[in-house]
C-alpha positions, 0 to 999 in steps of 0.5 A: 324118571324115577319119580314117575316110577315111584308114582306108578308103583304107589298108584298100583299098590293103592288099587291093590289094597283099596278094599282092605285099608281106605285110609292107606289107599288115599295116602298112596294115592296122594303120594302117587300124584305128588310124585307124578306132579314133581316128575312132570315139573322136573321134566319141564325145567329140563327142556 
């Protein structure tokens, strides 16, 4: 659950700073996607 929460927060922050810093935007976007995939994989393992 925490992995999904971190993913959502980083994706929201990425959208907020999209116009200010394009490099940091892509960094947060990648971090958000990585945490989402990790959360998804962890959920599949527990079922």
